[in-house]
N, C-alpha and C positions, 0 to 999 in steps of 0.2 A: 468687599466693595469693588465695583468695576473701576479699572484704571484706563485712562486713555493713553494711546501711544504718543509719546512726546516727540516732537520734531524740531531739530535745530538746523538752521541753514548757515553754511559757511561759504562765502564767495572767495574763490582763489585769487591771489595777488596777480597783478598784471604790470607789465613794464610801461614806461612813459610813452613809448611809441604807439601803444594800443589804448591809451587812456580815453581817447575820443570814440573808440569803437565798442566801449563797454555797453552791453545790453541789459545788465543787472545793476541795480542800485538800491542799497539799503536806505530806506527813507525814515525808518523808525526802528526801535529795538526789536519789534516783533513784526515788521512789515518789510517786504522787498518788492521793488518795482521791476517788472520785466517788460522790455520794449524792443520791438523789432526794428525800430528806427532810432538809433542812439542820438542823433542830432536833434530830435524833437522830444526828448525825454522830459515829460512833465508828470504831474500827478492827476491829470484829467483822464478819467476812465470811461470808456464807452460801455454799452450794454452787453455785448457778446465778445468773448475773447477771440473766437474764430474770425471775426470780421473787424477786429480792431488792432491797433498797433501797440497798445499797452494794457497791462493788467497788474493789479496789486495782489500779492499773496500774503496771508497772515499766518505766522507760526508761533511757537513758544518763544523763540528768540532767534535773531538774525545777526550774523557777524560778517562785516565787510572788511576784507583785508586788501582793498584796492589801493591804487596809487595815492600816497600821501596820508593813508589812514590804515596803519598796520596794527592789528591786534595780536598779541603774543599768544603762544601756545598755552601759557599759564592762564591768561585771561579767558580764553575759550574754555579750558577745562573747568575753571572755577565757576563759570557762568552756565555750565550745562551738565557736567558729568559727576562732579565730586560728591554729590548727595547720594549716589548709588553705592558708595562704600558702606555707609551705615545701613542702608537697606539690605545689602548682602550679608552683613554681620548679624542682622536681626532675623535672617532666615528667608528672605525673599529671593527668588530667582530673578536675574537681571540679564538684559541683552542690549548691547550697544552696537549698532549696525551702521557702517559707512556706505553710502549709496551715491552714485554719480557717474558721469562719463569718464573715460580714460583721460588721465592728465589733469583731473580737477582737484587733486590733493587729498585723496582718501587715505593712502598709506602714510603720507606725511602727517595727517591728522591723527591717525591711530598709533603710529610708531615714532614719528618725528626723526630727529637726528641724535647723535650721541652727546651733543652739547647740552648743558643743563637747561638753558633757556629755550631750547627747541625740542625738548622731549615731548612725545605725544601722549595721547589719552591712556594707552595701556601702561607705560612705565609709571606715569603719575598715579594711576589708580592703584597699582601694586605697591608703590611707596606709601600712599595714604592708608592702604589696607594693613600693612605691617606696622605702621606707626600707631594706628588705632588699636591693633592687637596688643602692642607693647604698653600703651597707655592703660588699657583695661587690666592687663596683668599687674601693672604697678598699683592700680587702684585696688585690686583684689588682695594684694600683699598686705595691705593695712586692715583688711576685713577678714577676721578669723572665722566667720560663719559660712563663707562661700569661696569657691575657686572656679576659675574658667580655664578650659583647655581647648586648644585650637589645632586643627589639622588642615593644611592647605595642599591641594593636589593640582598639578597643572598638566594639561595635554594640548598639543597643537597639531592640527592637520589641515590639509588643503583638499579642495574638490577640483580636480583637474580632468577635463574631458569626461565628466560624470563618473569619476572614480576617486575613491578616498586614498590619499597618500599621507602616511604618518611622517610628520616633519621632525619628530624626535627619535625616529628609528635610525640607528647607526649604520645599518646595512644599506648599501647603495641600491641593490636590487631588492625590490619589495614585491610581495605577492598581494596585489590589490584585492584579490578575491577574499582574503581572510578578514578584511575590515567590512563589517556589515552593520547596517543601522537596525537597532533593536528597540522594542518598546517595553517599558516597565509596566508593572501592574497599575501604577498610577497614571499610565499613558504618557509618561515622559520619555524622551528619546535618548539613546546613548549609542556609542560606537563600540562594537564588539572587538576585542583584542587590540585596542588602541593603547599606545604607551602612555602611562601615567607616572609622573615624577612627583614625589612628595618634597616640598620645599619648606624650609623653616625660617628663612630670612629674605630680605629684599635682594641681596646679592645673588642668591641661588635662583630667585624668580627671574630677575633681569637676564641672567645668563641663559636660562632656559628659553625665555621669549626670543632673545637675540639669535640663539641657535636655530630655533624654529623658523624665523623669518629669513635667516641666511640660507636655509635649504629650500625656500619657496621658489616656485617656477616663475621666472621673469624673462621677457624677451624684448627685443627692439622692434617697433612697428613704425609705420608712417606717422601715426598720431602721437606716439610717445616713445622716447629712446629706451626707457626702462619701464616697460608696461607689465603689470601683473597679469599673468595668464591663468590665474586660478583664484578661487575664493578661499581665503585663509580664515580659519576659525581658531581662536584661543579660548580654551575652556578652563575656568578656574573653579574648582570645587572646594567649598569651605564648610567644615564641620566644627561646630561649636558645642561644647559640653559644659553646662553650668551645673556645678556640684554643690549641693547644700550639705555642709559638713555636719550640721546638727542632726538632720534626719537621714543622712546618707542617701538621699534621693538626688536624681539628676534630670536635667532637661536638655535634650539634644535638638539642635537645629541644623538642617542641611540646606545649602543654597548652591546654585550653579550660576556662574557669571560667564556669559559668552560675549566675546568681542569679535565681530565679523567684519573683515576687510574685503568687500566684494571686488571682483574684477570689474574694470570699467566697461560700460557699454560702448560699442563702436559700430558704426555702419559699415556694411560690406564694401561699399564704394570707396571708403577711406582706406581699406586694406587690400584692395583687389590686386595690387601689384606685388603683394608680399608672397612669401613662401607658402606652399600648400599647407604646411603644418600650422602657420599662423591663421590661415583661413579656417582650418578645422577647429582650432582653439577659439577663434572668434565666433564661429557658429555655436559651439558648445556654451560659451559664455552668454551669448544673446538668447539662447534657448532657455537657460536657467533663469536669466533676468526677466524674460518674457513670462515665464511661469510665475515668478515672484510677483509681477505686476497683476497677473490674472488672479492670484491668490488675494492680493490686497483689494482688488475690485470686488471679488466675491464676498470677502469679509465685510466690506462696506455695505454692499447690498443686503447682506444678512442682518446687519445692525439696523439698517433703515426699516426692513420689514418687521424686525423684532419689536420695534417701538411703535409700529403702526397697528392700532387695535384691530383693524380689519384683516391683517395679514400675519397673525401670530403663527398659524400653521404653515404658511408659505415659507417662513424663515428656515424651518427645519428641512425643507425640501431642496435648499440650495446646496449643491455639492461643491466644496472648496477643493481645488485640485492640488492638494499637498503632495500626493504621491507621484506626480508627473515629473518631479525634479528632485534630485538628491538634496539640493540646498534647502528647498521648502519643506521636505520631509524631516530633515534634521531640525529645522527652525519651527516646526509645527507648534510646539508649546509656547515659543516666544512670540509668535505672530498672533495667536488667538487663544492662548490658554493661560497657564499659571506663570506669569512673568511680568516684571516691570520692564518695558521695552522703550528704547530710544533710537531714533533714526537720525543720523547726521547726513543731511543732504548737501553734498559738495557740488558747487556750481562753478562752471567755467564762464568767465564774464564775456567771452568773445564768440560763443557758439549758441545761437538762438535756439535752434531745434532741440539740441541735447539739453540745454538749460530748461526750456519749456517742458520737455518730457520729465525731467527730474523733479521740477517744482509741481507738476501736475500729480505725479504719483506720491510725492511727499504730502500734498494736500489731501489725497485719498487716505494715506496712512494715519494721519492725525485724527480721523473720524473713527478708527477702529478701537474697540475696547477689549481689554484683557481682564482676567479674573485672578489677580495675584493674591496669594495667601502665604502666611508664614508657615514654612515647612518645619514644624517642631513637634516633638513628642517626648514624653517623660520615660524614664526607665521602668516605672510601674506599668505605663501603657505598653511599652515594648514587651514586658514580661507577660502582661495579659494577652497580648497578641500571640506571643510564642506559646502560651498555654492553650489558647484557642486553636492554634494550628496543630498543637500536639493532640488535642481532643479529636480534631478532624482526622488526623492521621491514625489515631487509635480506632476510630469508627471504620476507616477504610481498611485497616489491617484486620479487624474483626470480620468485616464483610468478605475480605479475601479468604480468611480462614473458613468461614461458612461456605463460601463458594468452593473452596478446596475440599471440605468435608462432603459437600453435596456432590462434587465431581467424583470423590471416592465411592460414595454410595451408588452413584450412577454407573461407575465402572464395575462395581460388584454385581449390580443387577444385569449389566450387559454381559458379564462373564457367565452368569447363570443362564441367561437367555441363549448364549452361544452353546453352552453345554446341553441345554434342553433341545436346542435346534439340532445339534449333532445326534442326540438320542432319537429325536423324531425322524431325522433323515435315515438313521440306521433301521428304526422300526418300519419306516415306509418301505425301505429296500427289502426287509424281511417279509413284509406283507405282500410286496410285489412278487417276490419269489414264491411265497405261499400261494398267492392267487393264481400264479401261472401253473403251479402243480395242481391246484384245485380245478382249474380249467381243463387240464389234461385228464384228470380223473373223471370229471363230468362228461367229457367227450367219450372216454372209454365206457363209462356207465351207460351213456345213451346208445352206444353201439351194441353193448351186451343186452340192454333192454330191448333194442330192436330185434336182436337175434332171438331173445326169449319169446317175444311176441310172435315171431315166426313159428317157434316151436309150439307155443300154446295154440296158435291158429291151426297148426297141423293136427294137434291133439283134438281140438274141437271138431275138426273135419272127421277125424277118425272116430270120435265119440258118437257122431251122428249114425255111424254104423259100427256097433260094438264088435261085430265079427272081424272088422278090419284091424282091430288092435292086435298087433302082432309083437313078436319078440324084438323086432328091429326098433320099434318106437320105445319099448321099455329100455333097450340098450342106450338109446339117445338120452333118456332121462337119467340113467345111471351115469353116463358121461357128463351130463350137465351137473349132477351132484358132485362129481369129482372136480370139475373145472370151477364152478362158482356155487358154493354152498348157500350163499345168501339168496340168489335167484331160485335155487331149488326149494329152500324153505318157504319162499314166497309162493311158489307153486303148490306146496303142500298145504299152506294156509288157505288157499283158494280151491282146495281139492273138492270141497263140498259142492261148489258151484258146478264143477265138472260132473260129479256124480249125479247131481240133480238133473243136469242136462241129459245124462245117460238114461235116468229114470223116465224122463219125459219121452225120449225116443223109444224106450222099451214099451 
């Protein structure tokens, strides 16, 4: 069943000196008023936001932490995020993403402070996760028919200047080239060679998260003294195995929970007097956030065309630019695939342009639908899949063996052809030599034949006058008999012709 991306808005607190400059006001639990003129803040809304001073946005829930009305971290977590714990344990992929301008309270919302009452979303989620695991184990201890086992693995990394940096890596000098984004067979994304730490209790998890955020890249800018200069992503993988002790069968569910603390968007004019490194960081941040906004816009357009009966084919022609940024490529499955996704839109109450931009894209995000499914399979299914893969491999091995046998036969035929070719070449050379000898013999024969014809012609002349046949001619015939018996025999065979000629002349 398609799930809609849920959006929760949180307005950052402001001091008393700026209370009259607030441009955002929560007017209901699910509505927020944005006004370009705080002094005329009313609920009267004109037709077009571009030509008006006020607009109301509706979301899943809005939290105002303005002057005189402070909502605690606990209240925000219980009203927005805590239900994701059971979803994760049931096998759903989850993603909680904090979005907003720099200084709007994103990191405070996600991590908070070390005090108990100011802990953020990530520490509270981890606490509820392990509390829920412990309660399930206690429940299973009284049930002799089944048992549940859990494995929790944590990895933390940041995207800094479009490069992945492992925040759990102990070495100060890292090779960013070894961390690559890969795609599984189910089209889910993972980071190759990233450090993964298995944790078994809440203390280990909190220690791991704090170490990761302590290594995160932060700098001081004109807009924020402690500004995050990278996108930090905490990935928690949960593997649950439910074992049926009666049948010795098991059901395995895998889920990945991602907590994304985005770097704040900032205009170049606000950081133009900063160091060149800050400008480079700001350009990289704005590029990835711009790509994220274009991805959200493309997904919204695709959803609109999908449900338009006249444009079903056009929806598949829309290209979503996931690959144009490392951030959107990693979050591909969370933004438009198999995931339950939540966006926390953090609003600064004193910056109209940035607040309007954040609310506008949050409004786009809540129209996007994802297809979250339970990532579960049984050990029998796993065995069937392994057997199927084994059969496929056997077929491939047999094919390779056949190919190998065929190649051996071809090699044998080729060797025979080579031997036959050598024999033919040798025979050809012998024939060539023989033909040259034959040509020589033919030439000699033609010469001797010519000589014999001359002799015969002379004899014919002599035979015309028998008186002229003298001993000299007979001597030449005798010499011919000695030199070439074959020609002489030929002459003897045709002797009758010569005698007939003699008789005629007589």
